[in-house]
KOLPA-611369 format. One line per 4 residues: their letters; for each residue x, y, z negated of C-alpha. Coordinates in pm, 1 decimal. Layout:
a = X,Y,Z  ...
end
This chain:
xxxx = 1474.6,811.0,3204.8  1597.5,1193.8,3138.4  1475.9,1307.4,2809.7  1378.6,1660.5,2975.0
xxxx = 1152.2,1568.3,3250.2  1120.6,1913.1,3420.7  1297.9,2252.2,3430.6  1196.6,2490.5,3152.0
xxxx = 1076.5,2223.6,2943.8  1321.2,2298.4,2656.2  1197.9,2649.9,2668.3  831.2,2546.4,2601.1
xxxx = 958.2,2318.6,2343.8  1142.4,2599.2,2169.4  810.8,2776.0,2154.8  685.7,2529.6,1934.9
xxxx = 744.5,2573.8,1542.5  902.7,2267.5,1427.4  930.7,2271.4,1045.1  1168.5,1978.3,936.5
xxxx = 1034.9,1949.8,569.3  1264.8,1785.0,331.8  1122.9,1457.4,143.3  1039.9,1618.0,-190.3
xxxx = 951.1,1391.7,-532.3  579.2,1320.8,-544.1  406.1,1525.6,-809.0  299.9,1372.5,-1150.3
xxxx = -28.1,1173.5,-1092.0  -283.6,1158.9,-1351.5  -457.6,851.1,-1383.1  -766.9,846.0,-1133.6
xxxx = -1120.6,798.4,-1282.2  -1091.8,507.5,-980.7  -797.5,338.9,-1135.5  -576.6,95.9,-946.5
xxxx = -481.3,-177.6,-1206.3  -236.6,-452.2,-1133.8  -195.5,-786.0,-1322.2  133.7,-802.8,-1480.9
xxxx = 303.8,-1110.1,-1635.8  590.3,-1058.2,-1880.6  663.0,-1431.1,-1953.0  934.9,-1493.5,-1712.8
xxxx = 1255.5,-1637.1,-1800.6  1564.0,-1691.6,-1593.4  1496.7,-2069.5,-1633.0  1175.7,-2045.1,-1447.4
xxxx = 1284.5,-1944.6,-1115.6  1293.9,-2220.2,-879.6  1195.4,-2292.5,-522.1  1087.0,-2628.2,-637.9
xxxx = 771.9,-2475.5,-794.1  742.2,-2137.2,-625.2  729.5,-2018.3,-235.8  921.8,-1725.4,-323.3
xxxx = 1161.4,-1590.5,-594.8  1206.9,-1238.0,-709.2  1500.2,-1010.2,-590.4  1683.0,-983.9,-852.3
xxxx = 1594.9,-1252.6,-1070.4  1536.1,-1184.3,-1430.5  1437.6,-1252.7,-1794.3  1099.5,-1046.0,-1838.3
xxxx = 1223.7,-942.1,-2209.4  1515.7,-744.4,-2074.2  1467.7,-372.6,-2141.2  1630.0,-290.8,-1787.4
xxxx = 1379.7,-533.8,-1627.1  1085.2,-356.9,-1812.0  1185.7,-14.6,-1714.3  1241.7,-115.8,-1354.7
xxxx = 889.7,-242.7,-1339.1  750.1,58.2,-1475.6  940.9,275.4,-1227.7  837.9,42.0,-935.8
xxxx = 490.1,27.4,-1025.6  434.6,397.7,-1097.0  624.1,487.2,-753.8  385.9,236.3,-589.7
xxxx = 88.2,448.7,-695.1  -37.8,189.7,-960.3  -227.0,341.5,-1246.0  -207.8,66.8,-1495.0
xxxx = -22.7,-262.4,-1548.5  -270.2,-513.6,-1715.3  -46.5,-704.3,-1940.5  -87.4,-1095.1,-2032.8
xxxx = -109.1,-1129.2,-2398.0  -116.4,-1434.3,-2653.0  -222.9,-1251.0,-2939.6  -21.2,-1087.3,-3226.2
xxxx = 127.6,-1421.4,-3337.1  306.1,-1534.4,-3020.5  589.6,-1269.9,-3055.5  730.2,-1316.4,-2721.5
xxxx = 472.7,-1161.9,-2519.1  353.7,-948.4,-2812.9  681.4,-772.8,-2802.7  716.7,-746.0,-2437.6
xxxx = 352.8,-585.4,-2388.5  437.2,-353.0,-2680.9  760.5,-251.4,-2533.5  634.9,-206.4,-2183.6
xxxx = 361.0,49.8,-2328.4  647.1,241.1,-2522.0  893.4,239.9,-2188.1  630.8,371.8,-1961.3
xxxx = 563.9,690.5,-2219.5  943.1,737.1,-2289.4  1012.3,753.8,-1912.3  760.0,1024.1,-1872.2
xxxx = 566.0,833.5,-1628.8  192.9,840.4,-1547.6  172.5,463.5,-1588.9  -84.7,293.8,-1826.9
xxxx = -104.3,-26.0,-1960.3  -412.5,-237.7,-2060.6  -427.6,-593.5,-2237.5  -567.3,-908.8,-2103.1
xxxx = -572.7,-1155.2,-2400.5  -549.7,-1505.0,-2232.5  -761.2,-1740.1,-2444.3  -743.2,-1991.7,-2138.9
xxxx = -384.9,-2063.6,-2177.2  -324.8,-1989.4,-2550.3  -517.8,-2223.6,-2775.5  -484.4,-2013.1,-3108.7
xxxx = -701.2,-1748.7,-2896.2  -962.7,-1979.8,-2791.6  -1217.1,-1928.7,-3063.6  -1452.6,-1643.3,-3183.3
xxxx = -1250.4,-1602.9,-3476.8  -904.1,-1601.2,-3291.3  -1015.3,-1373.3,-3051.9  -1181.8,-1124.7,-3318.8
xxxx = -853.4,-1096.8,-3505.8  -643.5,-1052.1,-3173.9  -909.2,-732.8,-3093.4  -858.4,-592.6,-3452.9
xxxx = -481.5,-597.9,-3382.3  -532.8,-437.5,-3042.7  -764.5,-162.7,-3200.0  -522.4,-104.3,-3476.1
xxxx = -186.4,-93.1,-3256.7  -272.2,-68.4,-2931.5  -571.3,146.0,-2841.9  -433.3,453.0,-2996.3
xxxx = -124.5,493.2,-2770.4  -149.8,787.9,-2544.4  -80.3,585.6,-2235.2  -313.9,291.5,-2326.5
xxxx = -554.7,256.3,-2042.2  -920.7,394.1,-2095.5  -1188.8,364.2,-1830.2  -1497.8,604.0,-1868.9
xxxx = -1344.6,722.1,-2205.8  -1307.8,385.9,-2365.0  -994.2,159.1,-2411.0  -1015.7,-116.4,-2180.6
xxxx = -956.1,-488.0,-2240.9  -954.8,-737.3,-1955.2  -1076.8,-1105.2,-1972.4  -977.7,-1403.7,-1785.5
xxxx = -1163.3,-1728.0,-1744.9  -1474.6,-1677.9,-1958.5  -1595.7,-2036.6,-1970.6  -1268.4,-2132.0,-2165.4
xxxx = -1416.4,-1965.2,-2467.7  -1794.7,-2068.5,-2397.6  -2105.2,-1946.3,-2234.5  -2281.9,-1601.1,-2235.4
xxxx = -2370.2,-1660.2,-2603.8  -2031.3,-1727.0,-2733.6  -1906.6,-1404.7,-2585.6  -2202.1,-1208.5,-2711.2
xxxx = -2115.6,-1345.4,-3077.8  -1754.0,-1213.5,-3011.7  -1876.6,-857.9,-2888.6  -2112.0,-836.3,-3182.9
xxxx = -1855.3,-912.8,-3431.0  -1557.1,-733.0,-3280.2  -1710.6,-436.0,-3077.1  -2077.0,-388.8,-3176.4
xxxx = -2070.2,-25.7,-3125.9  -1967.8,-96.8,-2742.1  -1654.3,145.3,-2792.9  -1442.6,-61.8,-2556.6
xxxx = -1479.2,-130.6,-2190.5  -1462.4,-501.5,-2109.9  -1383.9,-598.7,-1753.1  -1469.2,-980.9,-1720.5
xxxx = -1332.8,-1217.4,-1444.5  -1617.0,-1372.5,-1324.2  -1886.7,-1323.5,-1059.1  -2168.4,-1462.5,-1297.1
xxxx = -2406.5,-1177.8,-1358.8  -2528.4,-1317.8,-1675.9  -2207.5,-1213.5,-1828.1  -2322.1,-844.3,-1787.6
xxxx = -2511.0,-895.2,-2092.8  -2144.7,-886.8,-2265.2  -1912.4,-731.3,-2016.6  -1929.5,-367.0,-1902.2
xxxx = -1784.3,-471.7,-1547.0  -1709.1,-785.2,-1354.6  -1418.5,-844.9,-1136.1  -1276.4,-1122.3,-901.9
xxxx = -919.0,-1244.2,-997.5  -849.4,-1430.8,-674.1  -1023.5,-1364.5,-352.7  -777.2,-1572.9,-140.8
xxxx = -1006.0,-1870.5,-70.6  -1168.4,-1616.5,177.2  -989.2,-1632.0,507.7  -1134.2,-1310.5,632.3
xxxx = -973.5,-1038.0,385.7  -1279.5,-832.9,238.0  -1549.8,-1080.5,299.1  -1563.4,-1206.7,-72.4
xxxx = -1582.3,-825.0,-195.7  -1826.2,-737.9,73.3  -2075.9,-1021.6,-65.1  -2013.9,-928.0,-409.0
xxxx = -2073.0,-539.5,-345.9  -2415.8,-638.9,-194.4  -2502.4,-856.3,-490.7  -2398.3,-607.6,-741.3
xxxx = -2611.5,-321.7,-560.0  -2904.8,-560.9,-596.0  -2831.5,-611.0,-966.6  -2815.5,-243.3,-1028.9
xxxx = -3130.4,-175.6,-850.2  -3305.9,-439.5,-999.6  -3208.1,-357.6,-1364.1  -3197.9,9.6,-1338.8
xxxx = -2812.5,16.5,-1428.9  -2504.4,168.5,-1253.5  -2215.6,-114.1,-1325.8  -1910.2,-8.3,-1112.0
xxxx = -1785.9,-197.0,-830.2  -1432.3,-336.9,-895.0  -1245.8,-445.4,-575.9  -991.1,-698.6,-567.2
xxxx = -678.8,-645.8,-345.6  -428.4,-939.2,-287.1  -120.3,-964.9,-49.6  -184.5,-1345.0,-8.3
xxxx = -153.3,-1649.0,-232.0  59.1,-1973.3,-246.4  38.5,-2231.4,-550.2  116.8,-2536.8,-341.0
xxxx = 431.2,-2631.2,-516.6  332.1,-2566.8,-873.1  -44.4,-2726.9,-876.9  -115.5,-2828.1,-508.3
xxxx = -373.6,-2570.2,-476.2  -395.8,-2349.7,-155.4  -203.8,-2095.5,43.0  -329.9,-1776.6,214.4
xxxx = -86.1,-1651.4,468.1  17.4,-1272.3,436.0  -11.4,-1207.1,804.2  289.0,-943.0,783.5
xxxx = 86.3,-750.0,546.8  -241.2,-746.8,743.3  -411.1,-961.0,489.4  -333.8,-709.0,228.9
xxxx = -426.5,-412.0,427.6  -799.0,-595.3,489.5  -862.7,-629.0,125.2  -797.5,-259.8,72.8
xxxx = -988.1,-156.3,382.0  -1277.6,-324.4,186.3  -1231.8,-150.4,-110.1  -1201.0,185.7,68.3
xxxx = -1522.6,112.5,288.1  -1723.1,1.0,-10.5  -1634.7,303.7,-203.0  -1476.6,90.9,-500.2
xxxx = -1488.6,260.3,-828.4  -1189.9,67.6,-949.4  -921.3,-156.4,-794.3  -752.7,-478.2,-957.5
xxxx = -433.5,-579.9,-781.2  -354.5,-951.8,-798.3  -75.3,-926.1,-864.7  240.6,-757.5,-967.7
xxxx = 455.5,-1051.7,-1036.1  298.2,-1369.4,-1032.4  534.0,-1613.0,-842.9  363.2,-1924.3,-925.0
xxxx = 84.6,-1827.3,-737.4  256.9,-1629.9,-468.0  48.8,-1333.9,-516.7  334.5,-1103.5,-620.8
xxxx = 404.2,-762.4,-459.4  725.7,-730.3,-673.0  1040.2,-722.7,-439.9  1132.3,-1062.3,-352.2
xxxx = 1398.8,-1277.5,-151.6  1132.0,-1347.8,91.3  967.8,-1006.1,171.0  1216.8,-756.2,18.8
xxxx = 1034.1,-434.8,-101.7  774.5,-446.6,197.4  480.1,-495.6,-40.8  578.2,-224.2,-274.8
xxxx = 602.4,10.3,6.7  243.8,-115.2,139.2  105.2,-61.8,-181.3  231.1,313.7,-189.5
xxxx = 72.4,354.7,134.4  -270.9,204.5,68.3  -293.9,321.5,-269.1  -252.3,674.7,-138.5
xxxx = -507.3,600.5,127.6  -760.0,489.2,-141.3  -712.1,807.8,-318.0  -734.2,1018.9,-8.8
xxxx = -1079.2,859.5,145.2  -1285.9,711.7,-156.5  -1508.6,944.9,-345.2  -1484.5,1236.2,-99.7
xxxx = -1688.5,1343.0,180.9  -1576.2,1194.3,514.4  -1396.9,1440.8,726.2  -1596.4,1587.6,1026.9
xxxx = -1464.9,1483.3,1354.5  -1396.0,1733.7,1626.3  -1694.4,1784.5,1818.2  -1654.4,1563.5,2176.8
xxxx = -1666.1,1886.9,2361.4  -1388.2,2030.4,2204.7  -1110.3,1995.1,2448.7  -772.9,2150.0,2526.1
xxxx = -622.9,2201.8,2887.7  -269.0,2165.5,2967.5  -165.6,2297.7,3289.2  188.5,2178.9,3253.8
xxxx = 39.0,1841.4,3354.6  -314.8,1888.4,3458.2  -473.0,1691.3,3191.2  -685.1,1761.4,2868.5
xxxx = -729.0,1604.7,2542.1  -1038.7,1608.3,2352.6  -1215.4,1492.6,2048.0  -1066.1,1285.4,1784.6
xxxx = -749.6,1246.8,1982.2  -708.0,1626.6,2013.0  -738.3,1656.1,1645.2  -504.8,1374.0,1572.8
xxxx = -250.6,1535.7,1816.8  -273.7,1867.3,1640.1  -254.3,1733.3,1291.9  32.8,1509.4,1328.6
xxxx = 293.0,1681.3,1529.7  155.4,1808.6,1858.6  415.4,1853.6,2143.5  735.4,1774.4,1982.5
xxxx = 598.6,1455.4,1853.4  374.6,1334.4,2143.8  461.9,1560.0,2422.0  203.0,1663.9,2699.0
xxxx = -82.4,1427.4,2826.0  20.2,1262.6,3124.7  -313.2,1090.2,3223.5  -673.8,1092.6,3127.1
xxxx = -849.3,936.9,2816.9  -958.8,598.7,2974.9  -1028.7,232.0,2871.3  -716.0,21.6,2831.6
xxxx = -676.2,-347.9,2752.2  -462.3,-376.2,2391.3  -397.2,-722.8,2303.9  -695.0,-851.0,2524.5
xxxx = -975.2,-607.7,2382.9  -1082.4,-278.9,2534.5  -1012.1,50.2,2382.7  -1025.5,412.0,2456.7
xxxx = -653.3,554.8,2483.6  -459.5,822.3,2656.0  -95.4,841.6,2751.5  144.0,1095.4,2645.8
xxxx = 498.8,1170.4,2738.9  628.3,1020.6,2397.2  345.5,783.7,2301.6  12.7,611.3,2356.7
xxxx = -285.7,754.5,2143.9  -545.9,478.9,2101.0  -881.2,504.4,1961.9  -1008.5,227.6,1697.6
xxxx = -1329.9,351.2,1562.6  -1359.7,23.9,1363.9  -1092.6,163.9,1121.6  -1141.8,432.4,862.2
xxxx = -929.9,758.2,889.4  -652.9,802.8,963.2  -624.5,460.3,1116.2  -893.9,525.5,1336.3
xxxx = -594.3,669.0,1586.8  -329.3,426.2,1634.5  19.0,474.2,1793.9  150.6,248.4,2077.7
xxxx = 463.6,49.0,1968.8  616.4,204.8,2283.2  988.1,153.9,2175.2  939.2,-212.2,2144.0
xxxx = 736.4,-201.8,2460.0  992.4,-0.4,2667.5  1285.5,-236.5,2553.8  1090.0,-536.1,2666.5
xxxx = 1000.6,-395.1,3007.9  1386.0,-335.3,3049.7  1429.1,-692.3,2970.5  1613.5,-592.8,2631.0
xxxx = 1505.8,-790.2,2289.1  1590.4,-547.5,2008.3  1628.1,-873.9,1794.9  1969.2,-937.5,1972.4
xxxx = 2092.1,-586.6,1879.3  2388.1,-621.4,1596.6  2240.8,-578.6,1248.4  2408.8,-459.4,916.5
xxxx = 2363.5,-578.3,561.1  2323.0,-253.5,407.6  2356.3,118.1,428.3  2607.9,386.1,316.0
xxxx = 2538.0,623.8,52.2  2281.0,877.7,156.5  2111.4,670.8,428.4  1799.9,430.5,415.1
xxxx = 1836.6,69.4,478.4  1545.0,-151.2,620.3  1580.6,-516.5,551.5  1278.2,-618.0,762.6
xxxx = 1499.3,-540.3,1070.7  1827.4,-521.6,926.7  1887.5,-177.9,1021.9  2002.4,167.5,856.4
xxxx = 1923.6,508.4,915.8  2172.0,777.4,857.1  2225.7,1166.6,956.3  2159.0,1302.7,1197.4
xxxx = 1844.4,1107.9,1274.7  1749.2,1063.6,891.2  1629.9,1413.0,837.2  1437.4,1416.9,1151.0
xxxx = 1259.1,1106.0,1026.6  1190.2,1239.2,676.7  1068.1,1573.7,822.9  771.1,1426.8,1024.9
xxxx = 482.0,1158.1,942.6  122.7,1115.5,947.5  -40.4,1305.1,668.3  -260.9,1088.1,432.2
xxxx = -186.4,1160.3,92.1  -231.8,1524.5,71.7  97.1,1606.0,-58.5  373.3,1847.3,33.1
xxxx = 632.9,1684.2,244.4  604.7,1331.7,403.5  660.5,1012.4,206.1  856.4,705.8,340.5
xxxx = 496.1,545.5,419.1  380.2,836.7,639.3  713.7,852.8,819.0  706.2,491.7,907.3
xxxx = 362.3,521.5,1006.0  476.3,739.3,1261.9  797.8,607.0,1389.2  774.7,254.0,1269.0
xxxx = 1067.5,70.8,1160.6  1433.3,104.1,1329.9  1494.0,-148.2,1574.7  1865.3,-67.5,1638.7
xxxx = 2150.6,107.4,1496.5  2280.4,431.4,1667.0  2414.1,347.8,2001.6  2538.8,508.2,2319.5
xxxx = 2307.0,506.1,2635.0  2298.2,703.7,2953.7  2048.9,986.6,2976.5  2030.1,1211.3,3259.6
xxxx = 2361.2,1053.4,3368.6  2529.5,1160.5,3068.2  2595.5,947.6,2750.2  2400.2,1016.6,2426.7
xxxx = 2360.3,846.3,2089.1  2033.0,718.6,2051.5  1827.0,488.0,1798.0  1564.7,282.2,1890.0
xxxx = 1252.5,254.9,1649.1  900.4,71.4,1700.0  716.3,382.0,1816.3  999.1,619.7,1936.9
xxxx = 1363.7,658.6,2062.5  1567.3,922.0,1873.0  1805.2,1108.8,2090.7  2105.0,1324.3,1973.9
xxxx = 2140.6,1625.9,2204.3  2430.7,1843.9,2066.1  2394.5,2048.4,2372.9  2084.6,2196.1,2222.8
xxxx = 2030.4,2471.4,1941.4  1911.1,2385.2,1607.1  1683.9,2246.4,1517.2  1642.5,2079.2,1855.3
xxxx = 1951.9,1853.5,1861.5  1712.9,1547.6,1775.5  1470.9,1471.0,2053.9  1223.5,1199.8,2088.5
xxxx = 1247.9,997.8,2429.9  975.1,1044.4,2684.9  874.8,653.6,2628.0  547.0,722.8,2744.5
xxxx = 679.6,841.2,3089.2  908.3,545.7,3109.6  591.8,325.5,3082.3  431.8,452.0,3386.3
end
């Protein structure tokens, strides 16, 4: 199909102001009053990595004590939107983890990062801590050496301590004795890993470490949120709701436990959706790098950096939507008529069209808003020249409108499988590489890709996640195809086809193919 459907179309397009914004570094991010905190394990040695005991391995493999590794983890966590790493600690006398947690704090501060660090003394796994005396002494060291660090995590103004598996020390009475001895003035904020509300006599907040036993992501959190609300009402308190997010789980090889499929990222998205819908006051992420239990988001041999990118996208969305008034939708009667095609766009679809690129990105409407079947379910949708906008009111903004995967659909309609396209093993300097599909993205298409996106983080420019949300992953390398009877260089994406038109003036040399037209 031709990329310019009618005479004069380019003239109309030239009248639209298209600002190609360069991707700019994210501004410094102060730790939120609704922090996102990820469990972090510094215990790994090169000898630990084995598919005999793990479902996946990090890429690259490493020793957790290497300075370069700690620096990389600080950068990756901070870039992914994580506010704090919760460092597993066996107390002041176990020098390996003690030194690594201390160095993690120092490197985060020295690198000028916003990343904070908190400590989780693991009495359940380290015998010398499994007593009131042992933990009281450990807390004295934390208070003396850690809490005063400028990037030690504080919540509600108090330094944070996490606790795991409370019964390994004892019941509520044992923990009450510890608190009265180590922190009688409640100057610290204790997060306890249990859903036994009796422990709220000791801890300041509770959290779940593992929610993967629940097949429907978010169901465990929704149930817990209701119970916490009842507790707060009955006791006149306001204990915070701490939501757990997880990408999946698999400890079958190490202990014959259970596995929760990641569903290509959908399970992870579902857990974040509950955190957003339930207006969580803090988020714990299980985990940054627990490979024995397969809950890692750290780049790996199996998943590449997919889950770091998802964390950036979802943490941005959490910050944009939680704790703020819901945006007011465009009134149903707010419509815009397009005489070029004789169709109008109304309500939420119109606001989405206007906010995310308008004519250059989506083109004109080529049909009315109507009910269509998508994956066997009815949805309201409307076709545009370059894509299909679908209303999904079950999702929170901005995901209440989704884009059709028309790049993939058009290729399939043509009898072409993008998986048969030649792939590459990397990208040249100055380009992007997407290991998920094995394709690179270079100029002249790279600048166009970076200059457009779905706005959901409130920052200038567009992040990689925002551009991916609009165009999807590349499905091909640049290749020559015939358009309007002439050969042009094109590159296919999940939701678009980029076309290089050297005959056009700047900045219109890159155009999006009319995939919506081609689907009719």
